[in-house]
Backbone and ligand atoms as CSV (ligand in chain L), in Angstrom:
chain,resi,resn,atom,element,x,y,z
A,1,MET,N,N,77.117,24.033,68.378
A,1,MET,CA,C,77.071,23.003,69.485
A,1,MET,C,C,75.716,22.584,69.655
A,2,PRO,N,N,75.453,21.255,69.887
A,2,PRO,CA,C,74.198,20.902,70.304
A,2,PRO,C,C,73.784,21.400,71.636
A,3,PRO,N,N,72.531,21.641,71.825
A,3,PRO,CA,C,71.983,22.221,73.265
A,3,PRO,C,C,72.361,21.096,74.388
A,4,SER,N,N,72.683,21.671,75.473
A,4,SER,CA,C,73.077,20.790,76.653
A,4,SER,C,C,71.725,20.032,77.140
A,5,ARG,N,N,71.915,18.908,77.624
A,5,ARG,CA,C,70.748,18.255,77.904
A,5,ARG,C,C,70.930,17.783,79.489
A,6,THR,N,N,69.815,17.681,80.106
A,6,THR,CA,C,69.851,17.193,81.575
A,6,THR,C,C,69.962,15.781,81.456
A,7,PRO,N,N,71.180,15.128,82.059
A,7,PRO,CA,C,71.187,13.750,82.002
A,7,PRO,C,C,70.147,13.135,82.858
A,8,THR,N,N,69.770,11.957,82.297
A,8,THR,CA,C,68.867,11.043,82.994
A,8,THR,C,C,69.264,9.700,82.973
A,9,PRO,N,N,68.953,8.937,84.066
A,9,PRO,CA,C,69.263,7.538,84.172
A,9,PRO,C,C,68.757,6.901,83.029
A,10,PRO,N,N,69.527,5.816,82.470
A,10,PRO,CA,C,68.895,4.945,81.445
A,10,PRO,C,C,67.718,4.121,81.890
A,11,PRO,N,N,66.714,3.872,80.957
A,11,PRO,CA,C,65.516,3.055,81.361
A,11,PRO,C,C,65.985,1.582,81.621
A,12,ALA,N,N,65.350,1.023,82.656
A,12,ALA,CA,C,65.696,-0.333,83.035
A,12,ALA,C,C,65.476,-1.319,81.875
A,13,SER,N,N,64.413,-0.939,80.979
A,13,SER,CA,C,64.086,-1.764,79.970
A,13,SER,C,C,64.981,-1.911,78.761
A,14,ALA,N,N,66.122,-1.024,78.890
A,14,ALA,CA,C,67.112,-0.932,77.691
A,14,ALA,C,C,68.409,-1.175,78.244
A,15,PRO,N,N,68.828,-2.350,78.485
A,15,PRO,CA,C,70.142,-2.621,78.865
A,15,PRO,C,C,71.232,-2.177,77.844
A,16,GLU,N,N,72.373,-1.645,78.370
A,16,GLU,CA,C,73.316,-1.103,77.460
A,16,GLU,C,C,74.392,-2.241,77.136
A,17,THR,N,N,74.785,-2.301,75.720
A,17,THR,CA,C,75.932,-3.041,75.415
A,17,THR,C,C,77.176,-2.231,75.744
A,18,PRO,N,N,78.314,-3.061,75.845
A,18,PRO,CA,C,79.494,-2.268,75.976
A,18,PRO,C,C,79.795,-1.104,75.159
A,19,ALA,N,N,79.509,-1.299,73.726
A,19,ALA,CA,C,79.741,-0.340,72.713
A,19,ALA,C,C,78.826,0.801,72.906
A,20,ARG,N,N,77.559,0.281,73.293
A,20,ARG,CA,C,76.566,1.487,73.447
A,20,ARG,C,C,76.888,2.406,74.679
A,21,ARG,N,N,77.471,1.721,75.754
A,21,ARG,CA,C,77.931,2.467,76.810
A,21,ARG,C,C,78.906,3.520,76.501
A,22,ASP,N,N,79.775,3.087,75.611
A,22,ASP,CA,C,80.967,4.045,75.302
A,22,ASP,C,C,80.615,5.204,74.556
A,23,PHE,N,N,79.989,4.987,73.387
A,23,PHE,CA,C,79.674,6.180,72.510
A,23,PHE,C,C,78.189,6.065,72.064
A,24,LEU,N,N,77.477,7.048,72.327
A,24,LEU,CA,C,76.051,6.960,72.072
A,24,LEU,C,C,75.847,7.706,70.673
A,25,ARG,N,N,76.444,8.824,70.528
A,25,ARG,CA,C,76.033,9.522,69.369
A,25,ARG,C,C,77.338,10.169,68.730
A,26,VAL,N,N,77.303,10.508,67.513
A,26,VAL,CA,C,78.297,11.348,66.899
A,26,VAL,C,C,77.604,12.369,66.104
A,27,ALA,N,N,77.835,13.522,66.463
A,27,ALA,CA,C,77.162,14.681,65.720
A,27,ALA,C,C,78.342,15.555,65.158
A,28,VAL,N,N,78.026,16.084,63.961
A,28,VAL,CA,C,79.103,16.817,63.189
A,28,VAL,C,C,78.609,18.347,62.804
A,29,HIS,N,N,79.585,19.060,63.098
A,29,HIS,CA,C,79.392,20.516,62.616
A,29,HIS,C,C,80.461,20.763,61.673
A,30,GLY,N,N,79.963,21.452,60.563
A,30,GLY,CA,C,80.977,21.859,59.462
A,30,GLY,C,C,81.483,23.254,59.683
A,31,GLY,N,N,82.795,23.383,59.424
A,31,GLY,CA,C,83.445,24.652,59.580
A,31,GLY,C,C,84.631,24.731,58.546
A,32,VAL,N,N,84.930,25.848,58.199
A,32,VAL,CA,C,85.872,26.011,57.076
A,32,VAL,C,C,87.017,26.941,57.544
A,33,LEU,N,N,88.188,26.666,57.342
A,33,LEU,CA,C,89.281,27.701,57.449
A,33,LEU,C,C,89.771,28.013,56.080
A,34,LEU,N,N,89.603,29.139,55.494
A,34,LEU,CA,C,90.094,29.320,54.208
A,34,LEU,C,C,91.326,30.390,54.374
A,35,GLY,N,N,92.481,29.805,54.271
A,35,GLY,CA,C,93.689,30.778,54.319
A,35,GLY,C,C,93.939,31.108,55.677
A,36,ALA,N,N,95.058,31.847,55.948
A,36,ALA,CA,C,95.426,32.299,57.256
A,36,ALA,C,C,94.461,33.097,57.949
A,37,ALA,N,N,93.595,33.815,57.100
A,37,ALA,CA,C,92.560,34.686,57.762
A,37,ALA,C,C,91.452,33.890,58.421
A,38,GLY,N,N,91.494,32.645,58.073
A,38,GLY,CA,C,90.392,31.850,58.737
A,38,GLY,C,C,88.964,32.348,58.505
A,39,ALA,N,N,88.590,32.455,57.266
A,39,ALA,CA,C,87.346,33.240,57.052
A,39,ALA,C,C,86.337,32.131,56.816
A,40,GLY,N,N,85.017,32.446,57.341
A,40,GLY,CA,C,83.912,31.591,56.868
A,40,GLY,C,C,83.625,30.485,57.852
A,41,CYS,N,N,82.340,30.079,57.900
A,41,CYS,CA,C,81.970,29.024,58.775
A,41,CYS,C,C,80.553,28.387,58.166
A,42,LEU,N,N,80.714,27.044,57.938
A,42,LEU,CA,C,79.429,26.467,57.359
A,42,LEU,C,C,78.448,26.210,58.379
A,43,ALA,N,N,77.068,26.139,57.950
A,43,ALA,CA,C,76.128,25.913,59.009
A,43,ALA,C,C,76.256,24.528,59.677
A,44,ALA,N,N,75.758,24.487,60.884
A,44,ALA,CA,C,75.869,23.104,61.562
A,44,ALA,C,C,75.128,22.145,60.877
A,45,LEU,N,N,75.467,20.994,60.716
A,45,LEU,CA,C,74.887,19.896,59.913
A,45,LEU,C,C,73.888,19.153,60.938
A,46,PRO,N,N,72.604,19.001,60.458
A,46,PRO,CA,C,71.632,18.501,61.298
A,46,PRO,C,C,71.642,16.950,61.607
A,47,ARG,N,N,72.325,16.091,60.842
A,47,ARG,CA,C,72.196,14.706,61.002
A,47,ARG,C,C,73.433,14.068,61.176
A,48,ALA,N,N,73.500,13.277,62.128
A,48,ALA,CA,C,74.654,12.302,62.319
A,48,ALA,C,C,74.494,11.638,63.629
A,49,THR,N,N,73.348,11.140,63.943
A,49,THR,CA,C,73.155,10.375,65.100
A,49,THR,C,C,73.075,8.906,64.845
A,50,GLU,N,N,73.994,8.152,65.362
A,50,GLU,CA,C,74.161,6.739,65.191
A,50,GLU,C,C,74.596,6.113,66.400
A,51,GLU,N,N,74.463,4.782,66.408
A,51,GLU,CA,C,75.073,3.862,67.463
A,51,GLU,C,C,76.123,3.004,66.901
A,52,PRO,N,N,77.261,2.860,67.490
A,52,PRO,CA,C,78.360,2.142,66.943
A,52,PRO,C,C,77.955,0.528,66.981
A,53,PRO,N,N,78.356,-0.170,65.888
A,53,PRO,CA,C,78.015,-1.475,65.940
A,53,PRO,C,C,79.085,-2.345,66.746
A,54,ASP,N,N,80.211,-1.664,66.991
A,54,ASP,CA,C,81.415,-2.410,67.650
A,54,ASP,C,C,82.113,-1.352,68.366
A,55,ASP,N,N,83.364,-1.691,68.627
A,55,ASP,CA,C,84.310,-0.826,69.350
A,55,ASP,C,C,84.727,0.471,68.633
A,56,LEU,N,N,84.604,0.429,67.233
A,56,LEU,CA,C,84.890,1.570,66.513
A,56,LEU,C,C,83.657,2.449,66.407
A,57,LEU,N,N,83.945,3.832,66.349
A,57,LEU,CA,C,82.998,4.688,66.189
A,57,LEU,C,C,82.307,4.625,64.761
A,58,PRO,N,N,81.206,4.971,64.558
A,58,PRO,CA,C,80.526,4.840,63.167
A,58,PRO,C,C,81.030,5.855,62.297
A,59,LEU,N,N,80.935,5.577,61.055
A,59,LEU,CA,C,81.263,6.584,60.137
A,59,LEU,C,C,80.143,7.690,60.308
A,60,ALA,N,N,80.652,9.023,60.322
A,60,ALA,CA,C,79.835,10.137,60.489
A,60,ALA,C,C,79.781,10.964,59.274
A,61,GLU,N,N,78.632,11.368,58.820
A,61,GLU,CA,C,78.700,12.269,57.633
A,61,GLU,C,C,79.235,13.688,57.954
A,62,ILE,N,N,80.054,14.112,57.088
A,62,ILE,CA,C,80.780,15.269,57.383
A,62,ILE,C,C,80.440,16.421,56.499
A,63,ALA,N,N,80.525,16.302,55.170
A,63,ALA,CA,C,80.261,17.310,54.359
A,63,ALA,C,C,80.008,16.895,52.827
A,64,ALA,N,N,79.102,17.614,52.098
A,64,ALA,CA,C,78.872,17.378,50.786
A,64,ALA,C,C,80.161,17.539,49.969
A,65,LEU,N,N,80.405,16.577,48.995
A,65,LEU,CA,C,81.560,16.787,48.147
A,65,LEU,C,C,81.754,18.125,47.505
A,66,ALA,N,N,80.587,18.759,47.211
A,66,ALA,CA,C,80.615,20.070,46.423
A,66,ALA,C,C,81.077,21.115,47.321
A,67,LYS,N,N,81.194,20.907,48.617
A,67,LYS,CA,C,81.675,21.997,49.471
A,67,LYS,C,C,83.145,22.074,49.620
A,68,LEU,N,N,83.868,21.052,49.190
A,68,LEU,CA,C,85.264,21.053,49.314
A,68,LEU,C,C,86.075,21.553,48.122
A,69,GLU,N,N,86.779,22.640,48.452
A,69,GLU,CA,C,87.603,23.233,47.566
A,69,GLU,C,C,88.987,22.429,47.248
A,70,PRO,N,N,89.357,22.271,45.960
A,70,PRO,CA,C,90.471,21.410,45.692
A,70,PRO,C,C,91.743,22.051,46.288
A,71,GLY,N,N,92.565,21.323,46.934
A,71,GLY,CA,C,93.828,21.737,47.422
A,71,GLY,C,C,93.815,22.425,48.627
A,72,THR,N,N,92.616,22.774,49.170
A,72,THR,CA,C,92.617,23.538,50.366
A,72,THR,C,C,92.059,22.762,51.537
A,73,PRO,N,N,92.885,22.500,52.674
A,73,PRO,CA,C,92.436,21.865,53.793
A,73,PRO,C,C,91.269,22.733,54.430
A,74,GLN,N,N,90.071,21.930,54.832
A,74,GLN,CA,C,89.041,22.671,55.496
A,74,GLN,C,C,88.835,22.019,56.775
A,75,ARG,N,N,88.522,22.671,57.821
A,75,ARG,CA,C,88.266,22.179,59.216
A,75,ARG,C,C,86.875,21.877,59.521
A,76,PHE,N,N,86.647,20.697,60.196
A,76,PHE,CA,C,85.324,20.397,60.528
A,76,PHE,C,C,85.267,19.916,62.172
A,77,GLU,N,N,84.262,20.116,62.658
A,77,GLU,CA,C,84.093,19.631,64.165
A,77,GLU,C,C,83.244,18.504,64.030
A,78,ILE,N,N,83.455,17.509,65.160
A,78,ILE,CA,C,82.608,16.463,65.415
A,78,ILE,C,C,82.477,16.292,66.824
A,79,THR,N,N,81.173,16.157,67.327
A,79,THR,CA,C,81.000,16.047,68.827
A,79,THR,C,C,80.755,14.601,69.040
A,80,LEU,N,N,81.334,14.055,70.121
A,80,LEU,CA,C,81.083,12.711,70.539
A,80,LEU,C,C,80.314,12.708,71.817
A,81,ALA,N,N,79.282,11.910,71.829
A,81,ALA,CA,C,78.649,11.798,73.125
A,81,ALA,C,C,78.823,10.585,73.885
A,82,ARG,N,N,79.388,10.428,75.059
A,82,ARG,CA,C,79.695,9.316,75.725
A,82,ARG,C,C,78.970,9.142,77.041
A,83,ARG,N,N,78.608,7.951,77.367
A,83,ARG,CA,C,77.957,7.720,78.574
A,83,ARG,C,C,78.933,7.343,79.729
A,84,ASP,N,N,78.901,8.120,80.836
A,84,ASP,CA,C,79.805,7.867,81.814
A,84,ASP,C,C,78.800,7.582,83.158
A,85,GLY,N,N,78.625,6.276,83.353
A,85,GLY,CA,C,77.504,5.921,84.354
A,85,GLY,C,C,76.219,6.239,83.831
A,86,TRP,N,N,75.543,7.147,84.600
A,86,TRP,CA,C,74.308,7.566,84.009
A,86,TRP,C,C,74.327,9.052,83.389
A,87,ARG,N,N,75.549,9.564,83.331
A,87,ARG,CA,C,75.693,10.889,82.765
A,87,ARG,C,C,76.160,10.726,81.265
A,88,VAL,N,N,75.743,11.653,80.450
A,88,VAL,CA,C,76.193,11.728,79.193
A,88,VAL,C,C,77.288,12.947,79.069
A,89,VAL,N,N,78.544,12.695,78.603
A,89,VAL,CA,C,79.624,13.678,78.546
A,89,VAL,C,C,79.832,13.828,77.151
A,90,GLN,N,N,79.822,15.148,76.626
A,90,GLN,CA,C,80.157,15.442,75.205
A,90,GLN,C,C,81.562,16.000,75.023
A,91,ARG,N,N,82.063,15.725,73.982
A,91,ARG,CA,C,83.572,16.276,73.756
A,91,ARG,C,C,83.594,16.674,72.328
A,92,THR,N,N,84.320,17.680,71.932
A,92,THR,CA,C,84.405,17.993,70.579
A,92,THR,C,C,85.840,17.766,70.006
A,93,ARG,N,N,85.876,17.125,68.923
A,93,ARG,CA,C,87.189,17.002,68.200
A,93,ARG,C,C,87.079,17.654,66.781
A,94,ARG,N,N,88.226,18.030,66.240
A,94,ARG,CA,C,88.330,18.635,65.105
A,94,ARG,C,C,89.210,17.749,64.091
A,95,LEU,N,N,88.782,17.830,62.813
A,95,LEU,CA,C,89.446,17.170,61.751
A,95,LEU,C,C,89.532,17.968,60.498
A,96,PHE,N,N,90.371,17.643,59.530
A,96,PHE,CA,C,90.529,18.321,58.367
A,96,PHE,C,C,90.165,17.489,57.196
A,97,LEU,N,N,89.464,18.104,56.178
A,97,LEU,CA,C,89.279,17.433,54.934
A,97,LEU,C,C,89.974,18.054,53.788
A,98,LEU,N,N,90.485,17.300,52.918
A,98,LEU,CA,C,91.332,17.784,51.753
A,98,LEU,C,C,90.890,17.151,50.511
A,99,ARG,N,N,90.450,17.871,49.511
A,99,ARG,CA,C,90.251,17.374,48.194
A,99,ARG,C,C,91.494,17.361,47.410
A,100,ARG,N,N,92.102,16.192,47.234
A,100,ARG,CA,C,93.360,16.063,46.632
A,100,ARG,C,C,93.173,16.165,45.072
A,101,SER,N,N,92.047,15.634,44.444
A,101,SER,CA,C,91.992,15.786,43.013
A,101,SER,C,C,90.454,15.758,42.654
A,102,GLY,N,N,90.236,15.862,41.260
A,102,GLY,CA,C,88.806,15.707,40.923
A,102,GLY,C,C,88.177,14.400,41.119
A,103,GLY,N,N,87.034,14.214,40.868
A,103,GLY,CA,C,86.351,12.913,41.009
A,103,GLY,C,C,85.510,12.838,42.263
A,104,ASP,N,N,84.543,11.904,42.378
A,104,ASP,CA,C,83.759,11.771,43.515
A,104,ASP,C,C,83.900,10.529,44.130
A,105,THR,N,N,85.103,9.858,44.137
A,105,THR,CA,C,85.409,8.753,44.924
A,105,THR,C,C,86.336,9.102,46.153
A,106,ALA,N,N,86.281,8.282,47.200
A,106,ALA,CA,C,87.058,8.480,48.357
A,106,ALA,C,C,88.482,8.579,48.106
A,107,ALA,N,N,88.956,8.069,46.970
A,107,ALA,CA,C,90.449,8.236,46.697
A,107,ALA,C,C,90.856,9.636,46.290
A,108,ALA,N,N,89.832,10.537,46.004
A,108,ALA,CA,C,90.046,11.984,45.696
A,108,ALA,C,C,90.220,12.722,46.947
A,109,PHE,N,N,90.084,12.242,48.093
A,109,PHE,CA,C,90.074,13.002,49.455
A,109,PHE,C,C,90.885,12.368,50.423
A,110,ALA,N,N,91.166,13.264,51.405
A,110,ALA,CA,C,92.044,12.767,52.574
A,110,ALA,C,C,91.389,13.310,53.861
A,111,ALA,N,N,91.277,12.725,54.856
A,111,ALA,CA,C,90.781,13.319,56.242
A,111,ALA,C,C,91.855,13.034,57.185
A,112,PHE,N,N,92.202,14.043,58.031
A,112,PHE,CA,C,93.261,14.061,59.099
A,112,PHE,C,C,92.770,14.410,60.344
A,113,SER,N,N,93.159,13.765,61.420
A,113,SER,CA,C,92.870,14.332,62.664
A,113,SER,C,C,93.632,15.568,62.985
A,114,SER,N,N,92.889,16.509,63.816
A,114,SER,CA,C,93.683,17.700,64.157
A,114,SER,C,C,94.597,17.577,65.439
A,115,VAL,N,N,94.636,16.263,65.932
A,115,VAL,CA,C,95.490,16.042,67.153
A,115,VAL,C,C,96.830,16.014,66.801
A,116,CYS,N,N,97.802,16.908,67.324
A,116,CYS,CA,C,99.138,16.842,66.928
A,116,CYS,C,C,99.837,15.591,67.459
A,117,PRO,N,N,100.538,14.769,66.558
A,117,PRO,CA,C,101.136,13.564,66.820
A,117,PRO,C,C,102.349,13.720,67.950
A,118,HIS,N,N,102.876,14.945,68.122
A,118,HIS,CA,C,103.874,15.135,68.995
A,118,HIS,C,C,103.284,15.031,70.493
A,119,ALA,N,N,102.419,15.882,70.946
A,119,ALA,CA,C,102.019,15.808,72.294
A,119,ALA,C,C,100.554,16.074,72.404
A,120,GLY,N,N,99.779,15.984,71.298
A,120,GLY,CA,C,98.468,16.159,71.514
A,120,GLY,C,C,97.741,17.621,71.399
A,121,CYS,N,N,98.557,18.534,71.113
A,121,CYS,CA,C,97.817,19.868,70.940
A,121,CYS,C,C,97.037,19.859,69.665
A,122,GLU,N,N,96.295,20.971,69.544
A,122,GLU,CA,C,95.468,21.096,68.321
A,122,GLU,C,C,96.039,21.752,67.156
A,123,VAL,N,N,96.199,21.064,66.046
A,123,VAL,CA,C,96.803,21.667,64.811
A,123,VAL,C,C,95.835,22.484,64.219
A,124,GLU,N,N,96.333,23.605,63.555
A,124,GLU,CA,C,95.526,24.493,62.765
A,124,GLU,C,C,95.964,24.491,61.326
A,125,THR,N,N,95.308,24.960,60.454
A,125,THR,CA,C,95.618,25.030,59.072
A,125,THR,C,C,95.724,26.492,58.579
A,126,THR,N,N,96.738,26.725,57.674
A,126,THR,CA,C,96.866,28.105,56.986
A,126,THR,C,C,95.997,28.022,55.687
A,127,GLY,N,N,95.446,26.909,55.271
A,127,GLY,CA,C,94.797,26.791,53.994
A,127,GLY,C,C,95.753,26.058,53.049
A,128,LYS,N,N,97.080,26.014,53.345
A,128,LYS,CA,C,98.155,25.371,52.533
A,128,LYS,C,C,98.876,24.429,53.367
A,129,GLU,N,N,99.031,24.545,54.656
A,129,GLU,CA,C,99.802,23.621,55.428
A,129,GLU,C,C,98.971,23.635,56.802
A,130,TYR,N,N,99.716,22.635,57.651
A,130,TYR,CA,C,99.177,22.584,59.007
A,130,TYR,C,C,100.255,22.998,59.910
A,131,ILE,N,N,99.915,23.731,61.071
A,131,ILE,CA,C,100.875,24.282,62.021
A,131,ILE,C,C,100.391,23.958,63.442
A,132,CYS,N,N,101.249,23.399,64.393
A,132,CYS,CA,C,100.866,23.287,65.711
A,132,CYS,C,C,101.377,24.369,66.604
A,133,PRO,N,N,100.575,25.011,67.204
A,133,PRO,CA,C,100.950,26.191,68.018
A,133,PRO,C,C,101.801,25.959,69.312
A,134,CYS,N,N,101.833,24.708,69.756
A,134,CYS,CA,C,102.535,24.458,70.912
A,134,CYS,C,C,104.059,24.363,70.624
A,135,HIS,N,N,104.517,23.541,69.719
A,135,HIS,CA,C,105.981,23.511,69.579
A,135,HIS,C,C,106.354,23.721,68.026
A,136,GLN,N,N,105.416,24.283,67.359
A,136,GLN,CA,C,105.690,24.851,65.934
A,136,GLN,C,C,106.035,23.560,65.025
A,137,ALA,N,N,105.470,22.383,65.314
A,137,ALA,CA,C,105.476,21.452,64.225
A,137,ALA,C,C,104.719,21.903,62.940
A,138,LYS,N,N,105.264,21.516,61.778
A,138,LYS,CA,C,104.539,21.751,60.526
A,138,LYS,C,C,104.430,20.556,59.797
A,139,PHE,N,N,103.281,20.586,58.971
A,139,PHE,CA,C,102.834,19.455,58.152
A,139,PHE,C,C,102.434,20.067,56.849
A,140,ASP,N,N,102.776,19.406,55.827
A,140,ASP,CA,C,102.277,19.783,54.480
A,140,ASP,C,C,100.976,19.548,54.229
A,141,ALA,N,N,100.406,19.860,52.982
A,141,ALA,CA,C,99.055,19.849,52.853
A,141,ALA,C,C,98.556,18.379,52.902
A,142,ASN,N,N,99.523,17.502,52.566
A,142,ASN,CA,C,99.025,16.004,52.576
A,142,ASN,C,C,99.266,15.392,53.927
A,143,GLY,N,N,99.545,16.226,55.003
A,143,GLY,CA,C,99.635,15.751,56.424
A,143,GLY,C,C,100.977,15.191,56.739
A,144,GLU,N,N,101.930,15.302,55.751
A,144,GLU,CA,C,103.373,14.705,56.047
A,144,GLU,C,C,104.050,15.732,56.936
A,145,ALA,N,N,104.778,15.123,57.904
A,145,ALA,CA,C,105.681,16.024,58.723
A,145,ALA,C,C,106.684,16.850,58.009
A,146,ALA,N,N,106.696,18.135,58.128
A,146,ALA,CA,C,107.643,19.012,57.266
A,146,ALA,C,C,108.587,19.575,58.188
A,147,ALA,N,N,108.520,19.897,59.384
A,147,ALA,CA,C,109.452,20.564,60.378
A,147,ALA,C,C,108.837,20.477,61.805
A,148,GLY,N,N,109.911,20.570,62.615
A,148,GLY,CA,C,109.539,20.559,64.092
A,148,GLY,C,C,109.519,19.178,64.731
A,149,PRO,N,N,109.109,18.992,65.921
A,149,PRO,CA,C,109.322,17.773,66.722
A,149,PRO,C,C,108.302,16.603,66.458
A,150,ALA,N,N,107.362,16.748,65.625
A,150,ALA,CA,C,106.439,15.668,65.519
A,150,ALA,C,C,107.102,14.457,64.944
A,151,PRO,N,N,106.956,13.278,65.602
A,151,PRO,CA,C,107.635,12.062,65.203
A,151,PRO,C,C,106.956,11.406,63.960
A,152,ARG,N,N,105.747,11.877,63.577
A,152,ARG,CA,C,105.161,11.281,62.314
A,152,ARG,C,C,104.117,12.422,61.701
A,153,GLY,N,N,103.548,12.043,60.585
A,153,GLY,CA,C,102.729,12.998,59.949
A,153,GLY,C,C,101.292,12.979,60.721
A,154,LEU,N,N,100.405,13.874,60.430
A,154,LEU,CA,C,99.094,13.882,60.886
A,154,LEU,C,C,98.465,12.482,60.661
A,155,ASP,N,N,97.535,12.146,61.581
A,155,ASP,CA,C,96.993,10.875,61.495
A,155,ASP,C,C,95.810,10.787,60.628
A,156,PRO,N,N,95.794,10.014,59.496
A,156,PRO,CA,C,94.681,9.862,58.574
A,156,PRO,C,C,93.335,9.205,59.129
A,157,LEU,N,N,92.320,9.602,58.790
A,157,LEU,CA,C,91.138,9.045,59.311
A,157,LEU,C,C,90.502,8.264,58.097
A,158,GLU,N,N,89.832,7.147,58.488
A,158,GLU,CA,C,89.080,6.446,57.433
A,158,GLU,C,C,87.852,7.429,56.783
A,159,LEU,N,N,87.768,7.344,55.492
A,159,LEU,CA,C,86.672,8.041,54.983
A,159,LEU,C,C,85.979,7.222,53.904
A,160,ALA,N,N,84.766,7.610,53.565
A,160,ALA,CA,C,83.959,6.922,52.553
A,160,ALA,C,C,83.122,7.987,51.984
A,161,VAL,N,N,82.746,7.659,50.667
A,161,VAL,CA,C,81.632,8.702,50.040
A,161,VAL,C,C,80.327,7.781,50.102
A,162,GLN,N,N,79.358,8.409,50.646
A,162,GLN,CA,C,77.979,7.817,50.710
A,162,GLN,C,C,77.113,8.829,50.369
A,163,PRO,N,N,75.842,8.467,49.663
A,163,PRO,CA,C,74.807,9.267,49.381
A,163,PRO,C,C,74.200,9.872,50.630
A,164,ARG,N,N,73.678,11.138,50.468
A,164,ARG,CA,C,72.764,11.807,51.421
A,164,ARG,C,C,71.879,12.628,50.545
A,165,ASP,N,N,70.531,12.408,50.697
A,165,ASP,CA,C,69.503,12.979,49.862
A,165,ASP,C,C,69.931,13.078,48.424
A,166,GLY,N,N,70.348,11.962,47.893
A,166,GLY,CA,C,70.756,11.975,46.555
A,166,GLY,C,C,72.168,12.538,46.016
A,167,LYS,N,N,72.866,13.063,47.086
A,167,LYS,CA,C,74.066,13.778,46.711
A,167,LYS,C,C,75.183,12.962,47.422
A,168,PRO,N,N,76.502,12.908,46.859
A,168,PRO,CA,C,77.539,12.369,47.633
A,168,PRO,C,C,78.019,13.255,48.742
A,169,TRP,N,N,78.296,12.452,49.841
A,169,TRP,CA,C,78.802,13.177,51.097
A,169,TRP,C,C,79.978,12.352,51.394
A,170,LEU,N,N,80.948,12.975,52.057
A,170,LEU,CA,C,81.961,12.439,52.710
A,170,LEU,C,C,81.654,11.957,54.128
A,171,HIS,N,N,82.014,10.839,54.464
A,171,HIS,CA,C,81.688,10.420,55.949
A,171,HIS,C,C,83.072,9.946,56.454
A,172,VAL,N,N,83.274,10.155,57.686
A,172,VAL,CA,C,84.507,9.935,58.256
A,172,VAL,C,C,84.337,9.151,59.688
A,173,ARG,N,N,85.357,8.371,59.863
A,173,ARG,CA,C,85.348,7.563,61.146
A,173,ARG,C,C,86.398,8.144,62.135
A,174,TRP,N,N,86.081,8.832,63.208
A,174,TRP,CA,C,86.946,9.479,64.130
A,174,TRP,C,C,87.651,8.318,64.888
A,175,GLN,N,N,88.991,8.651,64.989
A,175,GLN,CA,C,89.788,7.722,65.753
A,175,GLN,C,C,90.917,8.557,66.351
A,176,GLU,N,N,91.436,8.009,67.488
A,176,GLU,CA,C,92.641,8.812,68.207
A,176,GLU,C,C,93.719,7.835,68.197
A,177,PHE,N,N,94.899,8.372,68.220
A,177,PHE,CA,C,96.210,7.675,68.140
A,177,PHE,C,C,97.237,8.054,69.229
A,178,VAL,N,N,98.102,7.168,69.719
A,178,VAL,CA,C,99.003,7.448,70.725
A,178,VAL,C,C,99.868,8.412,70.115
A,179,THR,N,N,100.171,9.535,70.898
A,179,THR,CA,C,101.124,10.514,70.480
A,179,THR,C,C,102.518,10.295,71.010
A,180,GLY,N,N,103.582,11.049,70.443
A,180,GLY,CA,C,104.805,10.996,70.934
A,180,GLY,C,C,105.637,9.860,70.292
A,181,ILE,N,N,105.111,8.983,69.446
A,181,ILE,CA,C,105.899,7.933,68.868
A,181,ILE,C,C,105.667,7.996,67.337
A,182,ALA,N,N,106.682,7.271,66.737
A,182,ALA,CA,C,106.674,7.292,65.293
A,182,ALA,C,C,105.724,6.313,64.761
A,183,GLN,N,N,105.252,5.329,65.380
A,183,GLN,CA,C,104.258,4.387,64.976
A,183,GLN,C,C,102.900,4.944,65.200
A,184,ARG,N,N,101.952,4.389,64.299
A,184,ARG,CA,C,100.595,5.033,64.303
A,184,ARG,C,C,99.870,3.840,65.068
A,185,VAL,N,N,99.624,4.128,66.397
A,185,VAL,CA,C,98.985,3.008,67.243
A,185,VAL,C,C,97.576,3.606,67.762
A,186,PRO,N,N,96.513,2.928,67.441
A,186,PRO,CA,C,95.190,3.416,67.711
A,186,PRO,C,C,95.113,3.492,69.393
A,187,ARG,N,N,94.459,4.585,69.777
A,187,ARG,CA,C,94.262,4.660,71.203
A,187,ARG,C,C,92.913,4.072,71.547
A,188,THR,N,N,92.799,3.292,72.484
A,188,THR,CA,C,91.557,2.706,72.926
A,188,THR,C,C,90.891,3.826,73.726
A,189,THR,N,N,89.656,3.938,73.645
A,189,THR,CA,C,88.860,5.021,74.239
A,189,THR,C,C,88.263,4.457,75.375
L,1,FES,S1,S,102.218,19.299,70.480
L,1,FES,FE1,FE,102.242,19.894,68.460
L,1,FES,S2,S,104.430,20.352,68.186
L,1,FES,FE2,FE,104.226,19.618,70.258
């Protein structure tokens, strides 16, 4: 987690655009769940500070492609910083990355929100599937609903492969969706 900061009022010389008011930063922390034992944790990633150009959050760098094991969902955290008046409020969200096949293009990967589409609890992974602890919804490794009350599969997140220090990294755009319905409707933040 980034260190807490004492909030200060914005300088008068830097008027905020609506998008800039909403989300100031996206910081990413890498973590891995390997199997039911949940072993291991990657070091926090140092770079991912951007300002959004529009209503969507920016793509945030999440992990080097070389870190992702084929066929094993891995969990990562992303911290969003939002300005509320003169305060900056941070919130952490989790997502899963899955390498579906070989290759270094975005098509070889999938990214899923950890927010359960049933009622918004946080889904976990066993390393082979995803399970929601609230009402036992299950999703297969590709995020498809497999059992329980969830009205749809896990929500996929936009991803892209972009270079960082000469190596390919997965970048993901965080987004939230309305829960409890079969349709995938983006939630406005
Ligand atoms: S909130 Fe996940 S199964 Fe109900």
